[in-house]
Rosetta silent file (secondary structure, phi, psi, omega in degrees, C-alpha in Angstrom):
SEQUENCE: MDMEKHPGPAPASSEGCLVAAVRMPMRIVALVVVVPVRLVWDALVTAGRFLCEKALVPLGRGVGLLLYWVLIWPLVQLARGLAFLGRVLVVVPLAWLYARVLAPVGRALAVVLAWVGRALFVWPWVWLWRQVLVPMGRGLGLLFRQFAAGVAALGRILLVVPAVWLYARVLTPLGHAIALLVRWILVLPALALWRWVLLPVGRALGVLLREIGDALGVAWRVAGYVSLAVGRFLGTLLRRILVEPVRWAYRRVLTPVGHVVRDRLWRPAARVVRETLGAVRATVRQVRADVRRALFGPDRPPEPLVTEVREPEDAQGRTLGSSTAVSTGSSATALTKTAFIKD
SCORE:     score description
SCORE:     0.000 S_00000001
   1 L     0.000  131.885  179.909  193.939  170.388  268.347 S_00000001
   2 L   -87.544  110.503 -177.198  191.406  170.071  265.603 S_00000001
   3 L   -87.764   -6.722 -178.755  191.866  166.648  264.024 S_00000001
   4 L   -89.133  149.932  177.516  189.162  167.152  261.400 S_00000001
   5 L   -97.225  123.058  178.301  189.856  168.443  257.954 S_00000001
   6 L   -97.767  135.539  179.159  187.746  171.388  256.906 S_00000001
   7 L   -66.892  140.694  179.045  187.238  171.998  253.206 S_00000001
   8 L   -72.270  168.306  179.006  188.890  175.109  251.916 S_00000001
   9 L   -63.206  142.583 -179.951  186.988  177.978  250.322 S_00000001
  10 L   -66.591  137.405  179.119  185.615  177.278  246.871 S_00000001
  11 L   -65.237  141.549  179.565  187.668  178.893  244.133 S_00000001
  12 L   -64.345  138.552  179.860  186.078  181.921  242.524 S_00000001
  13 L   -69.072  132.236 -179.521  184.537  181.202  239.162 S_00000001
  14 L   -73.825  133.450  179.880  186.603  182.574  236.371 S_00000001
  15 L  -121.970  140.504 -179.704  184.830  185.177  234.298 S_00000001
  16 L   -80.451  173.169  179.586  185.897  186.455  230.942 S_00000001
  17 H   -68.486  -29.018  178.357  186.349  190.052  229.875 S_00000001
  18 H   -64.974  -41.217  178.303  183.072  189.907  227.932 S_00000001
  19 H   -64.230  -46.147 -179.584  181.148  189.090  231.126 S_00000001
  20 H   -65.717  -32.430 -178.946  182.835  191.893  233.084 S_00000001
  21 H   -77.657  -25.505 -176.441  182.265  194.376  230.264 S_00000001
  22 H   -92.659  -28.508 -169.114  178.576  193.526  229.871 S_00000001
  23 H   -64.238  -54.553 -173.262  177.522  193.089  233.515 S_00000001
  24 H   -64.316  -45.923  176.524  177.782  196.624  234.949 S_00000001
  25 H   -60.378  -39.862  179.533  176.089  198.508  232.044 S_00000001
  26 H   -63.329  -41.914 -179.626  173.266  195.974  232.008 S_00000001
  27 H   -67.246  -39.272  179.164  172.745  196.311  235.771 S_00000001
  28 H   -64.741  -46.116  179.713  172.801  200.114  235.634 S_00000001
  29 H   -63.412  -42.945  179.486  170.281  200.211  232.772 S_00000001
  30 H   -63.914  -39.028  178.628  168.078  197.622  234.470 S_00000001
  31 H   -63.954  -43.384 -179.485  168.195  199.564  237.750 S_00000001
  32 H   -66.417  -35.548 -177.124  167.205  202.825  236.036 S_00000001
  33 H   -81.854  -36.685 -169.139  164.388  201.131  234.113 S_00000001
  34 H   -84.654  -30.947 -175.260  163.074  198.765  236.779 S_00000001
  35 H   -58.762  -50.812  176.953  162.973  201.026  239.888 S_00000001
  36 H   -61.098  -38.791  179.112  160.055  203.230  238.673 S_00000001
  37 H   -63.085  -40.305  179.751  158.233  200.153  237.386 S_00000001
  38 H   -67.626  -38.841  177.569  158.684  198.426  240.752 S_00000001
  39 H   -62.485  -46.666  178.630  157.458  201.483  242.648 S_00000001
  40 H   -63.016  -40.184  179.637  154.350  201.728  240.461 S_00000001
  41 H   -62.562  -45.964  179.259  153.831  197.971  240.762 S_00000001
  42 H   -63.232  -40.241  178.334  154.035  198.021  244.570 S_00000001
  43 H   -63.232  -44.313  178.872  151.634  200.970  244.739 S_00000001
  44 H   -64.329  -39.868  178.829  149.146  199.206  242.447 S_00000001
  45 H   -63.621  -43.866  179.121  149.450  195.954  244.421 S_00000001
  46 H   -63.824  -45.417  178.970  148.847  197.751  247.721 S_00000001
  47 H   -63.725  -42.011  179.208  145.869  199.695  246.341 S_00000001
  48 H   -65.178  -40.457  177.916  144.399  196.586  244.744 S_00000001
  49 H   -64.624  -43.460  178.666  144.789  194.539  247.917 S_00000001
  50 H   -62.325  -45.006 -179.995  143.187  197.286  250.018 S_00000001
  51 H   -63.570  -39.948 -178.882  140.319  197.691  247.519 S_00000001
  52 H   -68.167  -42.369 -176.439  139.768  193.937  247.341 S_00000001
  53 H   -75.097  -36.459 -172.839  139.830  193.401  251.123 S_00000001
  54 H   -95.635  -21.389 -174.816  137.822  196.459  252.143 S_00000001
  55 H  -122.499  -54.994 -171.041  135.355  196.904  249.297 S_00000001
  56 H   -71.330  -42.158 -178.804  135.077  194.071  246.786 S_00000001
  57 H   -65.076  -50.193  176.125  135.083  191.114  249.188 S_00000001
  58 H   -61.631  -39.371  178.503  132.373  192.519  251.552 S_00000001
  59 H   -63.100  -43.113  178.246  130.367  193.734  248.549 S_00000001
  60 H   -63.310  -39.763  178.246  130.659  190.339  246.884 S_00000001
  61 H   -64.973  -43.783  179.382  129.605  188.555  250.068 S_00000001
  62 H   -63.359  -44.788  179.710  126.619  190.851  250.504 S_00000001
  63 H   -64.370  -40.582  178.193  125.565  190.509  246.859 S_00000001
  64 H   -63.391  -42.899  177.811  126.039  186.739  247.020 S_00000001
  65 H   -64.124  -42.223  178.486  123.952  186.479  250.190 S_00000001
  66 H   -62.564  -45.026  178.963  121.276  188.740  248.681 S_00000001
  67 H   -63.905  -36.324  179.073  121.193  186.710  245.456 S_00000001
  68 H   -62.986  -48.994 -176.643  121.019  183.501  247.456 S_00000001
  69 H   -75.138  -24.728 -177.669  118.035  184.633  249.519 S_00000001
  70 H   -89.289  -37.280 -173.018  116.304  186.427  246.610 S_00000001
  71 H  -111.964  -54.306 -168.894  116.891  183.966  243.759 S_00000001
  72 H   -71.218  -48.367 -176.635  118.455  180.664  244.740 S_00000001
  73 H   -61.472  -46.522  175.556  116.528  179.855  247.922 S_00000001
  74 H   -61.838  -39.279  179.056  113.049  180.481  246.362 S_00000001
  75 H   -65.326  -38.511  177.991  114.058  178.537  243.252 S_00000001
  76 H   -63.502  -45.776  178.636  115.352  175.657  245.380 S_00000001
  77 H   -62.930  -42.392  177.593  112.128  175.537  247.368 S_00000001
  78 H   -62.265  -41.636  178.934  110.087  175.758  244.142 S_00000001
  79 H   -64.427  -40.245  178.217  112.189  172.984  242.587 S_00000001
  80 H   -63.740  -42.963  177.964  111.712  170.799  245.655 S_00000001
  81 H   -62.968  -45.343  178.683  107.965  171.365  245.553 S_00000001
  82 H   -63.936  -38.139  178.407  107.793  170.653  241.819 S_00000001
  83 H   -64.130  -44.001  177.746  109.976  167.566  242.265 S_00000001
  84 H   -62.752  -43.757  179.593  107.713  166.245  245.014 S_00000001
  85 H   -64.032  -43.190  178.765  104.616  167.031  242.932 S_00000001
  86 H   -65.119  -38.715  178.190  106.123  165.421  239.824 S_00000001
  87 H   -64.910  -39.980 -178.719  107.151  162.348  241.788 S_00000001
  88 H   -72.593  -42.208 -172.892  103.668  161.987  243.263 S_00000001
  89 H   -88.744  -26.636 -172.568  101.726  162.765  240.073 S_00000001
  90 H  -116.847  -54.582 -170.383  103.994  161.355  237.344 S_00000001
  91 H   -67.429  -48.669 -177.819  106.795  159.071  238.548 S_00000001
  92 H   -62.586  -47.420  176.145  104.817  156.904  240.960 S_00000001
  93 H   -62.000  -40.560  178.971  101.913  156.280  238.488 S_00000001
  94 H   -65.350  -40.370  177.952  104.334  155.617  235.636 S_00000001
  95 H   -62.830  -42.425  178.167  106.403  153.248  237.778 S_00000001
  96 H   -64.251  -43.238  179.230  103.262  151.379  238.802 S_00000001
  97 H   -62.288  -41.588  179.457  102.060  151.255  235.183 S_00000001
  98 H   -66.652  -43.938 -175.791  105.458  149.992  233.995 S_00000001
  99 H   -72.965  -35.638 -172.760  105.789  147.395  236.753 S_00000001
 100 H   -96.174  -25.886 -173.298  102.195  146.119  236.678 S_00000001
 101 H  -118.781  -59.212 -171.002  101.129  146.495  233.028 S_00000001
 102 H   -68.751  -40.943 -177.945  103.878  147.303  230.524 S_00000001
 103 H   -63.189  -49.081  177.188  106.566  144.937  231.828 S_00000001
 104 H   -61.898  -42.884  178.655  104.383  141.763  231.717 S_00000001
 105 H   -62.010  -42.569  179.516  102.940  142.733  228.318 S_00000001
 106 H   -63.914  -39.962  178.358  106.426  143.495  226.987 S_00000001
 107 H   -63.324  -43.623  179.193  107.806  140.149  228.208 S_00000001
 108 H   -63.278  -44.694  178.169  104.971  138.270  226.547 S_00000001
 109 H   -63.224  -37.704  178.752  105.406  140.210  223.290 S_00000001
 110 H   -63.283  -42.111  179.038  109.175  139.638  223.406 S_00000001
 111 H   -63.299  -45.486 -178.801  108.696  135.863  223.721 S_00000001
 112 H   -64.351  -46.747 -178.958  106.177  135.774  220.866 S_00000001
 113 H   -66.042  -35.447  177.562  108.251  138.017  218.577 S_00000001
 114 H   -64.046  -43.868  179.120  111.431  136.044  219.329 S_00000001
 115 H   -64.896  -43.693  178.940  109.764  132.759  218.338 S_00000001
 116 H   -64.093  -41.589  179.507  108.242  134.304  215.189 S_00000001
 117 H   -63.526  -42.314  177.110  111.583  135.917  214.248 S_00000001
 118 H   -63.500  -39.820 -178.502  113.452  132.634  214.635 S_00000001
 119 H   -68.744  -34.987 -175.188  110.816  130.829  212.585 S_00000001
 120 H   -89.978  -31.223 -170.600  110.792  133.412  209.765 S_00000001
 121 H  -118.113  -43.113 -170.814  114.427  134.554  209.589 S_00000001
 122 H   -78.264  -51.788 -174.146  116.883  132.400  211.538 S_00000001
 123 H   -63.682  -42.206  176.485  115.913  128.840  210.672 S_00000001
 124 H   -62.656  -40.539 -179.667  115.682  129.383  206.846 S_00000001
 125 H   -68.905  -35.709  176.755  119.041  131.140  206.762 S_00000001
 126 H   -63.420  -44.395  178.485  120.676  128.448  208.899 S_00000001
 127 H   -63.087  -42.981  178.934  119.422  125.751  206.527 S_00000001
 128 H   -62.409  -39.934  179.866  120.577  127.775  203.488 S_00000001
 129 H   -66.234  -45.846 -175.298  124.026  128.276  205.062 S_00000001
 130 H   -73.403  -38.832 -171.579  124.535  124.664  206.008 S_00000001
 131 H   -93.584  -22.974 -173.818  123.088  122.985  202.917 S_00000001
 132 H  -119.360  -56.388 -169.997  123.994  125.394  200.058 S_00000001
 133 H   -71.723  -38.928 -178.153  126.539  128.080  200.861 S_00000001
 134 H   -64.238  -48.452  176.347  129.090  126.007  202.814 S_00000001
 135 H   -62.538  -40.626  178.121  129.620  123.359  200.056 S_00000001
 136 H   -63.112  -40.662  179.580  129.688  126.046  197.364 S_00000001
 137 H   -65.747  -38.937  177.863  132.218  128.082  199.363 S_00000001
 138 H   -62.093  -42.994  177.647  134.507  125.112  199.864 S_00000001
 139 H   -64.240  -44.162  178.390  134.626  124.456  196.085 S_00000001
 140 H   -64.264  -35.006  178.326  135.231  128.125  195.284 S_00000001
 141 H   -65.378  -43.207  177.575  137.987  128.267  197.928 S_00000001
 142 H   -62.418  -43.759  178.329  139.851  125.338  196.410 S_00000001
 143 H   -62.426  -39.688 -179.650  139.578  126.884  192.940 S_00000001
 144 H   -68.896  -36.087  178.042  140.811  130.270  194.255 S_00000001
 145 H   -64.861  -40.970  177.917  143.817  128.681  195.998 S_00000001
 146 H   -65.082  -42.785  178.413  144.906  126.985  192.778 S_00000001
 147 H   -64.823  -40.517  178.997  144.494  130.200  190.799 S_00000001
 148 H   -65.032  -36.762  177.868  146.418  132.228  193.435 S_00000001
 149 H   -64.276  -41.926  177.806  149.305  129.762  193.351 S_00000001
 150 H   -65.121  -42.491  179.221  149.616  130.158  189.546 S_00000001
 151 H   -64.806  -38.915  179.123  149.406  133.947  189.749 S_00000001
 152 H   -63.365  -42.447  178.444  152.057  134.025  192.533 S_00000001
 153 H   -64.210  -43.022  178.813  154.501  131.932  190.457 S_00000001
 154 H   -64.890  -41.094  178.714  153.945  134.122  187.418 S_00000001
 155 H   -66.154  -36.691  177.984  154.361  137.322  189.449 S_00000001
 156 H   -62.929  -41.293 -178.682  157.583  136.064  191.023 S_00000001
 157 H   -70.823  -39.561 -173.726  159.049  135.362  187.604 S_00000001
 158 H   -87.557  -25.136 -172.676  157.848  138.603  186.024 S_00000001
 159 H  -119.297  -50.917 -170.615  158.201  141.084  188.952 S_00000001
 160 H   -67.720  -48.694 -177.172  160.218  139.918  191.970 S_00000001
 161 H   -63.015  -46.952  175.811  163.320  138.625  190.187 S_00000001
 162 H   -62.835  -36.331 -179.653  163.720  141.758  187.966 S_00000001
 163 H   -66.692  -39.715  178.069  163.042  144.050  190.970 S_00000001
 164 H   -64.664  -43.469  178.721  165.715  142.313  193.107 S_00000001
 165 H   -62.862  -41.745  179.847  168.245  142.551  190.263 S_00000001
 166 H   -63.669  -40.251  179.774  167.378  146.251  189.740 S_00000001
 167 H   -67.053  -42.112 -175.105  167.781  147.017  193.486 S_00000001
 168 H   -76.509  -34.559 -172.778  171.073  145.167  193.822 S_00000001
 169 H   -98.827  -22.692 -174.310  172.712  146.290  190.582 S_00000001
 170 H  -118.948  -56.157 -171.254  171.337  149.802  189.984 S_00000001
 171 H   -70.063  -37.779 -178.513  169.560  151.412  192.963 S_00000001
 172 H   -65.422  -49.640  175.848  172.069  150.465  195.687 S_00000001
 173 H   -61.634  -40.064  178.776  175.149  152.001  193.955 S_00000001
 174 H   -63.260  -40.021  177.883  173.127  155.028  192.932 S_00000001
 175 H   -65.309  -39.963  177.324  171.886  155.487  196.533 S_00000001
 176 H   -62.292  -42.328  179.043  175.412  155.204  197.914 S_00000001
 177 H   -63.819  -43.241  179.756  176.622  157.853  195.469 S_00000001
 178 H   -64.510  -40.262  179.502  173.733  160.203  196.350 S_00000001
 179 H   -63.572  -42.063  178.202  174.346  159.698  200.112 S_00000001
 180 H   -64.733  -40.338  179.254  178.056  160.488  199.712 S_00000001
 181 H   -64.632  -43.837  178.703  177.243  163.569  197.644 S_00000001
 182 H   -63.933  -36.923  179.747  174.675  164.816  200.209 S_00000001
 183 H   -64.536  -42.549 -178.540  177.176  164.229  203.022 S_00000001
 184 H   -77.964  -27.471 -176.484  179.869  166.335  201.364 S_00000001
 185 H   -88.722  -37.793 -172.365  177.501  169.049  200.107 S_00000001
 186 H  -112.034  -49.642 -170.142  175.093  169.473  203.070 S_00000001
 187 H   -68.943  -51.350 -177.302  176.080  167.597  206.236 S_00000001
 188 H   -63.708  -44.471  174.824  179.723  168.585  206.552 S_00000001
 189 H   -61.509  -39.899  178.681  179.102  172.322  205.825 S_00000001
 190 H   -64.615  -39.564  177.950  176.171  172.322  208.268 S_00000001
 191 H   -64.785  -42.196  177.626  178.313  170.614  210.928 S_00000001
 192 H   -64.535  -41.745  177.823  181.120  173.112  210.396 S_00000001
 193 H   -60.908  -43.043  178.777  178.652  176.018  210.570 S_00000001
 194 H   -65.447  -44.292 -173.062  177.211  174.667  213.837 S_00000001
 195 H   -74.932  -37.200 -171.964  180.568  173.910  215.428 S_00000001
 196 H  -104.894  -12.164 -178.408  182.512  177.024  214.432 S_00000001
 197 H  -120.924  -60.641 -171.640  179.801  179.708  214.094 S_00000001
 198 H   -68.661  -40.661 -178.350  176.459  178.978  215.776 S_00000001
 199 H   -65.081  -46.625  175.307  177.799  177.363  218.954 S_00000001
 200 H   -62.659  -40.929  178.076  180.195  180.240  219.866 S_00000001
 201 H   -62.520  -41.124  178.035  177.515  182.806  219.017 S_00000001
 202 H   -63.285  -40.926  177.936  175.001  180.896  221.155 S_00000001
 203 H   -63.245  -43.167  178.354  177.404  180.757  224.085 S_00000001
 204 H   -62.545  -43.541  177.572  178.045  184.499  223.807 S_00000001
 205 H   -64.405  -35.697  177.135  174.301  185.188  223.639 S_00000001
 206 H   -62.873  -44.292  177.253  173.771  182.872  226.618 S_00000001
 207 H   -61.621  -43.605 -179.088  176.319  184.803  228.667 S_00000001
 208 H   -62.833  -46.337 -179.508  174.750  188.099  227.574 S_00000001
 209 H   -66.576  -36.611  177.820  171.212  186.965  228.398 S_00000001
 210 H   -64.696  -40.661  178.314  172.330  185.512  231.736 S_00000001
 211 H   -67.453  -38.379  177.035  173.983  188.782  232.684 S_00000001
 212 H   -62.552  -42.789  178.176  170.907  190.711  231.586 S_00000001
 213 H   -63.426  -43.023  177.186  168.741  188.425  233.733 S_00000001
 214 H   -61.640  -41.029  179.497  171.082  188.827  236.720 S_00000001
 215 H   -64.032  -42.918  177.510  171.045  192.591  236.237 S_00000001
 216 H   -63.493  -39.120  177.925  167.262  192.644  236.073 S_00000001
 217 H   -63.800  -45.414  178.064  167.061  190.490  239.205 S_00000001
 218 H   -61.765  -43.175  179.477  169.435  192.766  241.125 S_00000001
 219 H   -63.905  -38.452  178.840  167.547  195.828  239.913 S_00000001
 220 H   -65.004  -41.423  177.836  164.225  194.266  240.921 S_00000001
 221 H   -66.336  -42.466  177.577  165.517  193.505  244.425 S_00000001
 222 H   -62.298  -40.948  177.286  166.993  197.001  244.755 S_00000001
 223 H   -62.760  -35.602  176.049  163.688  198.436  243.543 S_00000001
 224 H   -63.619  -44.180  177.166  161.933  196.364  246.208 S_00000001
 225 H   -61.581  -43.146  179.740  164.187  197.797  248.905 S_00000001
 226 H   -64.072  -42.213  178.630  163.634  201.299  247.548 S_00000001
 227 H   -63.032  -40.341  177.806  159.875  200.744  247.405 S_00000001
 228 H   -63.533  -43.125  179.071  159.887  199.452  250.987 S_00000001
 229 H   -65.217  -41.248  178.555  161.878  202.457  252.152 S_00000001
 230 H   -64.360  -40.924  178.215  159.608  204.854  250.252 S_00000001
 231 H   -63.022  -43.614  178.153  156.524  203.170  251.705 S_00000001
 232 H   -64.393  -39.997  178.795  157.887  203.392  255.232 S_00000001
 233 H   -63.157  -44.495  179.401  158.849  207.020  254.688 S_00000001
 234 H   -64.789  -39.006  177.610  155.389  207.869  253.355 S_00000001
 235 H   -63.512  -44.325  178.557  153.749  206.005  256.248 S_00000001
 236 H   -64.107  -41.851  179.249  155.908  207.827  258.789 S_00000001
 237 H   -63.044  -42.759  178.511  155.285  211.148  257.060 S_00000001
 238 H   -63.824  -39.875  179.091  151.516  210.537  257.011 S_00000001
 239 H   -66.677  -39.845 -179.099  151.562  209.569  260.669 S_00000001
 240 H   -71.693  -37.048 -174.629  153.598  212.641  261.610 S_00000001
 241 H   -83.818  -38.834 -170.270  151.614  215.071  259.464 S_00000001
 242 H  -112.390  -52.094 -169.741  148.053  213.789  259.824 S_00000001
 243 H   -69.580  -51.672 -176.768  147.514  211.038  262.387 S_00000001
 244 H   -66.494  -39.548  173.668  149.455  212.383  265.364 S_00000001
 245 H   -61.805  -40.925  178.553  148.148  215.997  264.992 S_00000001
 246 H   -64.624  -42.203  178.424  144.587  214.689  264.759 S_00000001
 247 H   -63.336  -43.843  179.878  145.149  212.442  267.772 S_00000001
 248 H   -64.068  -42.269  179.108  146.734  215.279  269.749 S_00000001
 249 H   -63.770  -37.735  179.672  143.903  217.658  268.789 S_00000001
 250 H   -67.296  -44.590 -176.085  141.316  215.062  269.834 S_00000001
 251 H   -75.245  -40.977 -170.935  142.992  214.333  273.173 S_00000001
 252 H   -93.065  -24.604 -173.711  144.217  217.812  274.082 S_00000001
 253 H  -115.174  -57.906 -172.100  141.600  220.094  272.519 S_00000001
 254 H   -68.580  -40.709 -179.628  138.360  218.381  271.530 S_00000001
 255 H   -64.744  -50.183  176.499  138.023  216.170  274.614 S_00000001
 256 H   -60.751  -40.165  178.820  138.503  219.018  277.183 S_00000001
 257 H   -62.951  -41.516  177.565  136.242  221.295  275.122 S_00000001
 258 H   -62.932  -40.562  177.637  133.623  218.557  274.980 S_00000001
 259 H   -64.254  -42.648  179.357  133.848  218.030  278.736 S_00000001
 260 H   -63.092  -44.201  179.286  133.536  221.768  279.371 S_00000001
 261 H   -62.839  -40.184  179.220  130.542  222.010  277.013 S_00000001
 262 H   -65.227  -45.364 -175.913  128.958  219.002  278.675 S_00000001
 263 H   -76.409  -35.623 -173.390  129.531  220.271  282.240 S_00000001
 264 H   -93.458  -23.425 -173.137  128.894  223.976  281.634 S_00000001
 265 H  -116.690  -56.396 -171.861  126.208  223.926  278.979 S_00000001
 266 H   -71.760  -42.369 -179.630  124.389  220.642  278.466 S_00000001
 267 H   -65.391  -47.500  174.957  123.966  219.584  282.090 S_00000001
 268 H   -60.616  -39.853  178.549  122.608  222.981  283.302 S_00000001
 269 H   -63.044  -40.868  177.845  120.365  223.124  280.239 S_00000001
 270 H   -64.984  -40.072  178.822  119.108  219.606  280.967 S_00000001
 271 H   -62.623  -44.671  179.410  118.542  220.503  284.608 S_00000001
 272 H   -62.184  -41.696  179.597  116.560  223.618  283.623 S_00000001
 273 H   -63.829  -43.206  178.778  114.506  221.587  281.133 S_00000001
 274 H   -62.544  -43.786  178.902  113.761  218.922  283.761 S_00000001
 275 H   -63.089  -40.958  179.227  112.726  221.548  286.319 S_00000001
 276 H   -62.898  -44.931  179.008  110.531  223.290  283.736 S_00000001
 277 H   -64.757  -36.368  176.604  108.883  220.032  282.741 S_00000001
 278 H   -64.235  -42.993  178.303  108.342  219.155  286.425 S_00000001
 279 H   -63.971  -40.121  179.321  106.703  222.524  287.067 S_00000001
 280 H   -64.205  -43.707  178.961  104.535  222.095  283.976 S_00000001
 281 H   -62.320  -41.829  178.346  103.498  218.585  285.076 S_00000001
 282 H   -63.140  -41.831  179.443  102.663  219.861  288.593 S_00000001
 283 H   -63.418  -44.183  179.200  100.637  222.729  287.124 S_00000001
 284 H   -63.304  -40.518  178.926   98.756  220.384  284.785 S_00000001
 285 H   -63.338  -41.926 -179.999   98.100  217.980  287.655 S_00000001
 286 H   -66.578  -40.735  178.852   96.779  220.812  289.844 S_00000001
 287 H   -63.857  -41.261  179.169   94.568  222.140  287.051 S_00000001
 288 H   -63.194  -40.370  177.715   93.190  218.650  286.429 S_00000001
 289 H   -65.280  -40.675  178.752   92.425  218.245  290.156 S_00000001
 290 H   -63.893  -41.139  179.110   90.700  221.661  290.250 S_00000001
 291 H   -64.704  -41.020  179.654   88.598  220.782  287.208 S_00000001
 292 H   -64.715  -40.751  177.549   87.618  217.431  288.738 S_00000001
 293 H   -66.322  -38.378 -179.427   86.610  219.110  292.027 S_00000001
 294 H   -67.819  -32.665 -177.567   84.649  221.769  290.145 S_00000001
 295 H   -86.561  -41.215 -171.890   82.777  219.136  288.111 S_00000001
 296 H  -113.555   -0.857 -179.089   82.282  216.277  290.594 S_00000001
 297 L    87.801  170.816 -179.257   82.744  217.935  294.006 S_00000001
 298 L   -71.351  154.278  178.420   85.385  217.312  296.662 S_00000001
 299 L   -73.644  136.394  176.926   86.550  213.757  297.385 S_00000001
 300 L   -82.767  139.081  177.644   84.995  212.135  300.474 S_00000001
 301 L   -71.051  144.398  179.612   87.429  210.702  303.027 S_00000001
 302 L   -70.425  145.919  177.388   87.176  206.897  303.403 S_00000001
 303 L   -88.520  120.422 -178.523   85.531  205.487  306.540 S_00000001
 304 L   -75.861  144.871  174.193   87.983  203.222  308.395 S_00000001
 305 L  -114.500  110.415 -173.102   86.878  199.795  309.620 S_00000001
 306 L   -97.264  129.650  176.003   88.891  198.882  312.733 S_00000001
 307 L  -129.607  119.729 -179.377   89.244  195.256  313.758 S_00000001
 308 L  -100.475  131.628  177.250   91.260  194.389  316.841 S_00000001
 309 L  -122.850  118.570 -178.242   92.718  190.925  317.233 S_00000001
 310 L  -116.342  152.551  175.593   94.255  190.085  320.583 S_00000001
 311 L   -95.917  162.837  175.622   96.091  187.019  321.847 S_00000001
 312 L   -57.870  143.146 -176.089   95.453  185.380  325.257 S_00000001
 313 L   -70.667  -45.320 -177.364   96.987  187.366  328.098 S_00000001
 314 L  -101.496  109.798  177.164   98.462  184.436  330.009 S_00000001
 315 L  -108.328  122.422 -178.787  100.468  182.134  327.795 S_00000001
 316 E  -115.929  151.450  177.209  101.991  179.144  329.501 S_00000001
 317 E  -131.970  170.795  179.895  104.382  176.536  328.237 S_00000001
 318 E  -118.382  144.532  176.654  105.734  173.248  329.414 S_00000001
 319 L   -84.269  157.648  178.931  109.299  172.213  329.986 S_00000001
 320 L   -70.478  128.714  177.855  110.752  169.101  328.385 S_00000001
 321 L    81.538   13.483 -179.221  110.422  166.073  330.641 S_00000001
 322 L  -140.283  152.909  179.601  108.114  167.775  333.128 S_00000001
 323 L  -101.616    0.526 -179.849  104.355  168.140  333.541 S_00000001
 324 L   -85.232  146.964  179.732  104.511  171.517  335.284 S_00000001
 325 E   -90.149  145.390  178.580  103.662  174.634  333.413 S_00000001
 326 E  -109.983  127.368 -179.889  106.086  177.528  333.191 S_00000001
 327 E   -79.376  134.607 -177.844  104.682  181.032  333.303 S_00000001
 328 L   -87.130   -6.905  179.616  106.006  183.254  330.600 S_00000001
 329 L   147.197 -176.687 -179.381  105.419  186.449  332.541 S_00000001
 330 L   -62.905  -40.048  177.546  102.769  188.651  333.923 S_00000001
 331 L  -160.603  144.102  178.363  101.063  188.887  330.581 S_00000001
 332 L   -72.683  154.847  178.434  101.973  188.010  327.010 S_00000001
 333 L   -67.018  124.264 -179.107  102.681  190.709  324.577 S_00000001
 334 L   -83.574  123.408  178.209   99.431  191.671  322.902 S_00000001
 335 L  -100.494  108.271 -178.211   99.739  191.879  319.137 S_00000001
 336 L   -99.433  122.386  179.215   97.097  194.202  317.884 S_00000001
 337 L  -112.878  116.843 -179.388   96.425  194.080  314.171 S_00000001
 338 L  -108.519  123.150 -179.895   94.314  196.882  312.830 S_00000001
 339 L  -109.711  122.904  176.099   92.990  196.548  309.265 S_00000001
 340 L  -100.600  118.552  178.798   91.727  199.625  307.459 S_00000001
 341 L  -105.348  118.431 -179.062   89.449  198.761  304.614 S_00000001
 342 L   -98.140  139.817  176.420   88.921  201.616  302.196 S_00000001
 343 L   -70.279    0.000    0.000   85.915  201.855  299.955 S_00000001
């Protein structure tokens, strides 16, 4: 017994008559329009991928390698040489000049100019500020504060009090009336237009656009299936019409014919050529020998020089642990070495 509770199937979403009336025509139109576009798109994608992988990428790599070795590598080496030369001829002398000459001179000049500047500009202005401007500024500040207080009191009486009365007694009621008028003339009609006209129209357009999008998606997927089937059919047709006949002709016709031509024609021809060349070489060798004999006479046979080297006839040995000699036989085997020395 199954003690667990399984959730029931989800209720089907309710669809209105507008959705059912719009869906099928949109899908049919999208299918008719999208299938050719999808077929052309798949063909272009396949051709572009093949062209990019088989032609553009190797060509780009070759051109990049060629440009690197023709332009970049020589320029890099030239730049390194120029950088080394510039560092040796310019940077090192300038650094030494700056560190040993310009920096000490600049520090000394900075100290002198700082003292002169303080003596000519800073100290007189400090004295003028402390002794003249600060007391004068304090007096002017007190006078300005008194004048500002009088002006503020006069402005409050002449401007602030009338402005507050005008805002409270005139502008506020007038603003309330204008706001009420704008609310009844503009806001409420706009709200009614949005609630009773634009919102239903927007919902209907949303349903229509959603169905159009669903139809286009279904048509695109169907076009993909059709394109896949067409591609497989074309591949199978190409294999049946072109690849397999060529393979069969190569295996069943061209290979046996090639073997027959090789065994019946090329090998006998090669054998005949080798025999002919051998006969020609022998004839040339014989003619060369005849010419040499006719010019320099016959070759003299070399006189052999015989040297015989023999070992002692009786070779005796001794046994281990004994002082008696053991005879190896009636006579040892004589090893005769004859050396023929040819002039």
